[in-house]
N, C-alpha and C positions, 0 to 999 in steps of 0.2 A: 745561552740565554733562552732562545726560540724554543728549544725543547724543554723547557719548564712550563710554558704555558699555551694552551690551545689558540689563544686569541693574541691579536696585536694588542701589545701594551707598550706604552711610552717607557724606555729605559732610562735615558739620561742625556746630558750633553756637556760640552766642555768650552765655555765661554772665556774669551779673551779677557785682558784688563778692561777694555772699555765696555764690553758687555756685562762684566761681572758687577761694574757699578750701577747698573741701571736696576729697575724692578723687574726681575725676570719672571716673577710670577704672571704678569699680565701679558708678557712677550712671548714666553716659550710656546705657546700654543702655534704661533705663526712660522716657528722654524722649519725649514725644509726636513722631511723625514727619510732617513735611510732605513728601509724596512725589508730589505731582501738582498741578498747574494746573489750576484749574477752567477749563471752557469758556464758561460763561455767568457773568452778574452773580448769578444764584440760586445757583450754585455757590459764589461768594464768601461769599454770607450763611452757608451751610453750613459752609463753612470757618472762618469767623470764629466761630462757635458752637462748633465742635469745639476751637479753641484760646484759648476765653475764659478757662478755669480757668488755664490757663499765662500768660495776660496779666495776669490777677488776681493770680496769687501771683508774677509775674516768675520764673517757672522757665523753664530753656531748652528751646528746640525743636530738635530735630534736623532738619537738611536731608537729604533723601535723593533719589537720581536716581530717575526714572519707571519705567526698566525698558522701553524701548521696543522692544526686540528688536534683532538684528545688523543692521548696516549695512554696504556694501562697503568704506567708508573704515575701518573698525575696524582697528587694528594699521598703519595706514598714514596716521598723523597726526603732523605737527609743529607745536609751538606755538613762535612767534617771540616772544622778550621782549628787554627792554632795561632800562636804569636808569630809565626812565620807567613801567614795567609796575608798577602798583600798586593797591591797593583790591580791587574785584571780580575784577579781570584776575588777581591773585595768588592768590584764591581758587580759580579755575579751573586756574591753572598747578600749584599745589601739590596739587590732587586730581587731575590728570593724572599728575604725577610720582609722587606714594604710591602711586598704583594701576597704575602703568606702562601708561598708556593713550595716551601720545603721547611723542616725543622732545620735549625743551625744547632749543632752540637760540637762542643770542645771548648777552647779556650778564647780568650778575647783576640782578636785579629790585629796587625801590627799598625794598622791607620796610616798607611803610606801610600797615598795616590796623588801623584803629580805628574804632568806630562813634562817631560824634559828633552833638552838638547844637549848632547855631549860634545866635548871639544878635546883634541888631543893637546896634551901639556908636555909632552917630552918624556923620554925615557919608559915607554910602555905605559904612562898614566893618561887617564882621561878625566876631565872636569865635566860634572854633570849641572846643568843650570835650570831650574826650573822655569817652564814656558807656559804653563796653563794649569787649571784646577778642573776637576771633574765634579758635576752636580747630578743628583738623581731626579727624576721627573718631579718628587716631592721636595726638592731645594735641598737635599742633604749634601753637605760637602764632607768627603771622608778624610781628607789630609789631617792628621793630627788628632783623628777621633777615632780610635780603634772600636770595633763593632762588638756587642755583647752577644753571645750566643743565647738561644732559647734555652739549652741546657748547658750547664757548665760540667765539663768532664775533663779534669786536668790530665795532660798526657804523662804517662809515666814511661820515662824511656827505659829505667832499669828493668822493669817487668816486660818491655817489649823486647829487650835486648836479651836478657836472660832466659825468659820463659817462652819467647815467642808468643807473648799474651798481648795484646792490643784491646785495653779496656774501652777506647774511643768506639772502635769498631763495633765491638760486642755489645755496647751501649746503644750504637745507632740499629744494629740489627734486632735488639729487644724491642726498641721503640717502634720499628717497622712491623714487627710480628704482632703488637699489640694494636696497630690501626687498621 
């Protein structure tokens, strides 16, 4: 997400049940911010120490972009999505959409974004239990709400397979050449 924007922008957070029942609109600005990825293992220890109080109290941590500066592709980005776009890919997509950082082209996304813990139940199977939800900075919850693309482009798997023809990619390239 940091590559999509030159500035530091709040991305979102994941409250537990206790926090989700509060008025997050007024409290979210006070959440501790994770806004860089350490370059060394030592940096990870410092990061862990910084967020230890939040981990103990189980309070949300705000994810924020790094602010890496302007890049030549800013304002000329298209994200291709379809019904299989889920989880972290939906986080990136809604971030780009809410902040007008990229054109979203394709089909509706899956609308599946929950944190989960899985447990073994035998015979090689696992059971995933939802443990938390994700909210964007604008308080949009993605679970159960597929994202609508800016430009609807149905994926044609027959054309893709038979003629090596990807209409979605061609449409994205056309939009980029016109911008």
